[in-house]
N, C-alpha and C positions, 0 to 999 in steps of 0.2 A: 291459155290452153287448159282444158280439163284433163287431169290425169286419172288413171284408173283408180288409184287410191281415193281421190276426191269423190269420184262417182260412187264407189262402194260405200264411202262414208255417208253420202247423201241418202243412199238407199237404206242403209241401216238406221239413220236418223228418222226417215219417213216411216219405216216399219215400227220403230219404237213409239212414235206418235200415234200410229193407228192402234197399236196394242193398248196404249193408255186410254184412248177414246173408247175402245171396246170394253175395257174394264169398267170405266165410269158408266157406260150405258148399261152394262150387265147389272150393276147395282140398282139401276132403275127399271130392270126387267125389260129393257129395250134391246132386242137381239137382231135387229135388222142389219147392223154393221157386221155381225158375225157371219151372216149368210153371204154377204158380199165378199168378205175376206176368204171364206171357204171356197167360193167360186174362183176367186183370183188365184189362190194357192193351188187349186186343182189344175187350172190352166197353165200356170208356171211349171208345175211338176210334170205335166203331160208333155210340154214343149221340151223340157230338159231331157226327159226320157227318150223322146224321139231323136234328139240331137246325138245321144250316145248309143243309139242302135246301130 
């Protein structure tokens, strides 16, 4: 059974990997991942905001 702590840990690990990839790509002036991360973050924040209204 997956616990809440395990799921949160997986999410954090995945976000850390994405951040590392974005940093590496930025050094090569490849910013496509940044655009996708911005869109994803916008969607998450919008959904959280709707949840707490």
